[in-house]
N, C-alpha and C positions, 0 to 999 in steps of 0.2 A: 507507240502501244505501253510501254511501261512507263510508271513515273517511280522516282525514289522517293519513299517516303523517311521522315526526321526520325532518327533511332531504329531503323531498318537494318536485317542482315540479309546481304544478298544470297542468293544460291542460284547453281547452274539447273534449270531446266528446260525440258525439252519442249519444244513448241511446234506445232503441226499446221503449215498454211497452204493452200491448194497447189498440189504438184511438186511438194518440197516440205523436207523435215530439217529443222534447223535448230543450232542451241541461244538462248539467250539468257540473259542476267535479269532476272524477276526481283523483287524484293515483297519478301512476308513481313508482314508487321512483327516488331517483338514487341514483349512483353516491357520493357525497359523504359525510360527517358521519360519524354512528355507525352507519349501516346496513351497513356492507360484511360486517361480520364474519359479521352474523345472515344477508344476503345468500347469501354464500359457504355458511354450513351449508346453507343450505336448496338451493342448486344441488348442493352434492357429495351432500347426500339424496338429491334427484329423480335425478341420474345412477346413485346407486347401485342405487336401485330400478328405474328403467329397461333398465340394460345389466347387473346385477347386478356390478356392478364399484367398485373403489373406487376414486376419484379421485385421480391423482398430481398434479396440479395445478388450481387454481381461481383464474382471473385476470382481473380487467376488462380488457375488448377494446372496439373499434369499435363492436361488435354486442352489449353488456352483459358478459355473462360467457363464457368460455371454459374448457371444463373438456377436460383430456385425461386418459387411461385406459386401458389394455388395447387399445392402437392406434385408438384415437378420438378424434375431436378434434370435440366439442359444443357448439354455440352457445346462451344460454340469454337470454330477455328475462324480467325480472321485472315482477307487476304485483300490488296488493292488490286488486283487485277478484276475487270468486269469485261466480260465476253461480248458485251454489246457495245458495237464500235462510235466513238466520239460523242459516247453521253458526256452532257455535263454537270461538274459540280462534285457527281457520286465521286465519294473518296473510298472507304474501306467497303467492303461488302463481308459478312459472316454468314457463315454457313454453320446451319447446323447437325451434328457430330453423332449425338446421342441424346434418346429425351426417355427419360424412364419416369415411374410416379411411386412419390414416395409411400413406404410399405408394401402391401402385396396389391394397390390398384393396378388395374389393367392402365397403359397410357390412353390417353385419347386420341379418335380415329382421327387419321389425315383428311385434311380437306383444303380445297382452293382457297387459297387467303388474297384478298385486294388490299393494297397499300397505295400511297403518293410517293412521289420521288420528291426530290426537291425542288425541282421544274413544274410540279402539280400533276404529270403525266402516270398515268395509271400502272402498276407493275402486278401483275397475278403471278404466285408463285404456289408450291405447293412440295412439300417433305414428308420421306416416310421413310422409315427404317428397311434394312436388306440385311439380309447375314452377311457378317462381316465389314458394314458399315450402313452408308445413309445416300440415301439420291435426293435430290431437288431439282424439280423443274421452276421455269422461269421466263415469262412472257413480258413484252411490254405492247400491248394492243395497238395504240398510239402512237407511237413512236417506229416501231416494227413490228406491222402487223403479219406480216410471212414468216418472222423468225421466231426461234426458241432456245433457251439454254437449258442444258442438261449438267447438272454438274454432279459428281460421284465422291464421296467421301470414302476411300477403301483404308481399313483400321490395321496400322502397322507397318503400311507398305511404303516403298521408297526408301529417303533415307538419302544423306548428301552423299554416299559413295556410289549409289546409280545415277550415275548419269544421263543413262541412256533410257533412264525411265519413260515407258510412253503410256498413252490409253484409247480405247477405241471403245465402239458402243455397234453391238451388230444384233439385228431384227430376227428371228428364224436365221441364223450362220451368215447373213449378208451385211458385211461391212455400213454404216452409216455415214453418207456424205459429208463432210465438215465444212463450213466456211472457213471456220479457225479451232484449233484446240490447244490445250494445255496442259499440262503434269504439274504439279508444283507441292513440294513439300512442305506440309502444314503440321502445327502441332498436331502430335497423335497419328500421322499416317501421310496419306497421299491425298492430293484433291485433283478430279480430274475433269476440265470444264470444258464443253462442247459447242459454240455456237454453230445450228442447224436450222434447218427447216420447218416450220409450224406443222407442216404436215407426217414430220416424224413422230412426232406424239399423238396425232390420230393412228397411224398405224401401230402404235404401241398394244393398243388397247386388246385387236383380237388378234394379236399373233400368240403363235404358241410358244417362241423362247424369245426373251430378251435378254441382254447381257451386255455387263460392262466388264472390261477388261483393262483393270491398273495396275502399273508396273508387275505385267507375268501373273496376276492374281487375276479370278474370273468369279464376279459377284451376279448372280443372276437376279434379276426385278421380279419380286410378286406381283400374283396377279391383283393384288390390291394396288401394287406401285402402277401396275400398267393401265388400269383402270381410271387411275387418277392423271395420270400424263393425258389420256384420251378427253376425260374430264376439262381438263384444263384448258385444252386446244377449243375445244366445243365453246367454253367460257370466252375463250380469246375472241374468236370468231362473232361468238353475238356481241361484244363489246366493239369489234371494228365495223359490225353491219348497222348499229346505230344510229340515225344523221346526228349530227351535229349539233349543241343548241344552239 
């Protein structure tokens, strides 16, 4: 389930699988060694896909990588863990942890973004801010039409000393069933990744309250985030219902 990257630093993380909680060693990509060039390309591509803009600069910083372009300043944390099982060829996954506009301009509204993975299959994603973090929703309509990934970044949470750090997702107080889940210590905080059913995103839209609990911290999804999750589910089902060319 995990791969060890060159130049990576091992940390003890909590992994949840159905019916059990176990500990595993995962590798968070380091900023040293031969990795930076590959990571910068990955981060720049992610920025281009999410914001339809070419990166003007990509630099390492206190929160991982910082990208500027088109009046935006965006921070990323990168990991080698991909919650979708058996996905071929995908190495580094970079998640936005902060998006802000230069000057006094508000950040652009969050939207569903379409990308192509290494094998040509479609990947839909959407990212938006939370108070104290960021949430990203991901689907692969052609490869896993009934599955979705929810990734929540909690700013300043976790740490190497907190080996029992776990994550949960709750809709109106009811825990969401997970096919697989992991909490990683990444630059700037903790990243909770949960592989679940696509219907979970649909249920988020009309819910009264959606909450992510990461390392003991509660992060409430905004109404915008809940609508974004539902929109992504609708887009995913539209893609899966289209006849093959």
